[in-house]
Residue, then its C-alpha position, 0 to 999 in steps of 0.5 A: x633805778x627810779x623806775x624800778x623803785x616806783x614799780x616796786x612801790x606800786x605793788x604795795x598800793x592795794x595792800x594793808x600796811x604791816x605797821x602804821x607810824x604816826x609822825x608828830x608835826x614840827x609846830x611850836x608847842x605853846x607855852x614852852x620856851x625851849x631851844x630851837x634846833x634844826x638839822x642841816x643836811x648837806x646833799x652831794x651835788x658834784x655833777x654826773x652820778x654824784x647828784x641829789x634831787x629835791x622834788x625832782x630837780x638837781x639841787x646842785x645850782x640851789x641855795x640852801x632851803x628850809x623844809x618841813x621834816x614832813x617833806x622828807x617823809x614824803x620823799x622830797x629828796x631823792x638820791x642820784x649818788x653812785x659813788x662812796x659806798x660807805x658814805x652815801x645817803x640813799x633815798x630810804x635814809x633821806x626819808x627816814x633821816x636818823x638826825x631828824x627822827x632823833x630830834x623829832x622824838x625830843x620835839x616839845x620835851x627838851x627842844x623844838x625841832x625848827x625844821x631841816x635846812x637842805x644845802x648843796x655841796x659845791x666843788x669850788x671854794x667860793x661856792x662853799x663859802x657862799x652856801x655856808x654863809x647863807x645857811x647861817x643867815x637862814x638859821x638866824x632869820x628862823x631864830x635857831x639856837x643849835x644845828x646838827x650838820x651832816x654831809x655826803x661824800x668824802x674829804x670835799x664834803x668835810x669842807x662843807x660841814x666845817x665851813x658851815x659849823x664855823x659860820x654858825x658859831x660866828x653868829x652865836x648858833x651852836x653847831x654839831x657835826x657828824x664826820x666819817x673819819x679818813x684816819x688811815x688803817x691804824x687810825x693815827x692819821x689826821x681824821x678830817x680832811x678839812x676840819x672846822x677852825x672855831x667849832x669844836x663839837x664833832x661826832x665820828x661815824x667810824x674810820x673810812x680806812x679801817x680794815x674789815x675781814x668779810x667771811x666767805x659765803x656760799x652765794x654772792x649776788x650782783x656778780x661772780x667776781x669782786x672787782x676791787x680785789x679781782x677775786x671770786x665774790x664768794x671768798x673771804x675778803x679783806x677790805x676797807x670799811x669804805x666799800x661796805x654800803x652805808x657803813x659810815x652813814x654820814x646821816x648817823x644811821x650806823x653804829x660805828x664810831x672812833x675813840x682815842x686808844x686807852 
């Protein structure tokens, strides 16, 4: 897939761009006393087919790292994640991280974008606690006032965000987390597998289990049958939101959310 992506990109090297976007830097704006905010981006690093690469290397054994938002624009983070269609963060969205773009748009107006913290998602509790504590230490050292946290993956990743939110709040840094909920078909089940204990600011990116009806189509690409239901891929399909690619984007790219019933 990476070789294919590189070949596709090569085809555009000698052509004029359709649009040129001038991306502002994240240097502090002199004379402004504004809150320093970071994006804490958790990368799914749970082994084969659920890994993410930073500058060409697996981030699985790394400690949390501060990077400039421009590093994301340059393609520093590459997805190697092949699971969780609705909850994965593809390379394109790492390069066009919605949280970073939203903070960047406000840089120098009502906040300072102090950078991006990349953090792995270990599979063991001790590893999760170590990484969470280190994120908090990094943010204190950088003089951060608030952080927006995102995840990749399902319930295991809920724990990563929750622990980091609590660790940040414990050192006086306001933490906001984005979560894809797993609240059952009717939305009444506990929505987060591991919620934070002390932090309270959470944003829903939709319900993993919410049913969808996809209409029949004349042509389907990628195969003649839909394996999950063992039916023709062109038929109308009743599926959970979870199977739709990037439907619950943990980076906040989508438009889904959940609200309490009136």
